[in-house]
C-alpha positions as CSV (number, residue, x, y, z in Angstrom):
1,M,88.5,97.7,82.6
2,I,87.4,94.7,81.0
3,Q,90.1,91.7,79.9
4,V,89.4,88.7,77.6
5,L,91.4,85.8,78.5
6,L,92.3,82.7,76.7
7,K,94.1,80.5,78.2
8,D,96.3,77.3,77.8
9,I,95.6,77.0,74.0
10,R,97.8,74.1,72.9
11,L,98.7,74.0,69.0
12,Q,101.2,71.9,67.4
13,G,103.7,73.8,65.5
14,T,107.3,73.8,63.3
15,H,108.6,77.3,64.4
16,G,112.1,77.6,65.6
17,V,115.7,77.9,64.4
18,F,116.8,74.7,65.0
19,Q,117.6,72.5,62.7
20,G,114.6,69.8,62.1
21,E,112.4,71.9,64.4
22,E,110.7,73.2,60.5
23,L,109.9,69.2,60.2
24,W,108.7,68.2,63.6
25,A,105.7,69.6,65.0
26,T,106.4,70.4,68.5
27,T,103.4,71.6,71.6
28,F,103.2,74.8,71.9
29,R,101.0,76.8,74.7
30,L,99.6,80.4,73.8
31,N,97.8,82.9,76.6
32,L,96.3,85.7,75.5
33,I,95.2,89.0,77.6
34,I,93.1,91.1,75.7
35,D,92.3,94.9,77.1
36,L,89.0,96.1,76.0
37,K,88.6,100.1,75.5
38,N,85.0,99.9,76.6
39,D,84.0,99.4,79.8
40,P,80.3,97.6,80.6
41,P,77.4,97.3,80.2
42,F,77.8,95.4,77.1
43,V,74.9,94.8,75.0
44,E,76.0,93.3,72.0
45,L,78.8,90.5,71.1
46,N,80.0,93.4,68.8
47,N,80.8,95.8,71.3
48,T,83.4,93.1,72.6
49,V,85.5,90.4,71.2
50,D,84.3,87.0,70.2
51,Y,86.5,84.5,72.0
52,S,85.8,81.8,69.1
53,K,86.6,84.6,66.3
54,V,89.9,85.6,68.4
55,Y,90.9,81.6,68.7
56,E,90.6,81.1,64.8
57,I,93.0,84.1,64.1
58,V,95.5,82.6,67.1
59,K,95.1,79.4,64.7
60,S,95.4,81.1,61.0
61,S,98.3,83.6,62.3
62,F,100.2,80.3,63.7
63,S,99.7,78.0,60.8
64,I,102.9,80.1,59.2
65,R,106.3,79.0,60.3
66,E,108.2,81.7,62.2
67,Q,111.6,81.2,63.1
68,L,111.2,83.6,65.7
69,L,108.1,83.3,68.4
70,E,108.7,87.2,68.8
71,N,107.4,87.7,65.2
72,L,104.5,84.9,65.2
73,A,103.3,86.9,68.5
74,D,103.3,90.3,66.3
75,R,101.8,88.2,63.5
76,I,98.6,87.5,66.0
77,Y,98.5,90.7,67.5
78,T,98.5,92.8,64.1
79,N,95.7,89.8,63.5
80,L,93.8,90.9,66.1
81,V,93.6,94.6,66.2
82,A,92.7,94.4,62.7
83,Q,90.0,92.4,63.7
84,F,88.5,94.0,66.6
85,I,88.5,97.9,67.0
86,Q,87.7,97.1,70.6
87,I,91.1,96.2,71.7
88,H,93.2,98.9,73.6
89,S,96.2,96.2,74.2
90,V,97.2,92.8,73.8
91,E,99.7,90.1,76.3
92,I,100.2,87.2,74.7
93,S,102.7,84.5,76.2
94,I,104.0,81.7,73.5
95,V,105.4,78.4,75.5
96,K,107.2,76.0,73.6
97,E,107.1,72.8,75.7
98,D,110.3,70.4,75.4
99,P,112.5,72.2,73.2
100,P,115.2,70.8,70.9
101,I,118.3,72.1,73.6
102,P,120.4,69.3,74.2
103,G,120.2,68.7,78.0
104,F,117.4,71.0,78.9
105,S,114.5,70.1,80.8
106,G,111.7,72.4,80.7
107,E,109.7,75.1,78.7
108,V,110.8,78.0,76.7
109,G,109.1,81.1,75.6
110,I,108.4,84.9,75.7
111,V,106.0,87.3,76.7
112,F,105.0,89.9,73.9
113,K,102.4,93.1,75.4
114,K,101.5,96.1,73.0
115,T,98.6,98.9,73.4
116,V,97.3,100.2,70.3
117,G,99.0,102.8,68.6
118,S,102.2,102.7,70.4
């Protein structure tokens, strides 16, 4: 099985449930692992997934505000599998850098994993 990886995508967004998060953008870091249905050899780009299109789907999905990162990840997943029939499963991690939690130093986030058809 082949896995396509997009790592350390950094985007600014207003996702979150805390007051003020809808006003001030925060940095988020995303990682995607996409398992393909097909095995090599890949003769053409349409036998696999195009990294640039994956990135555009992530950016577009990310531009719509969500309170919960879980819903954001599900939107990214749904848009990816709608575009690429070659996808077997997707793992998405979304990390919020420097969340607005009093006294907290670090990062928070989620990991979303889903197989097509499950």
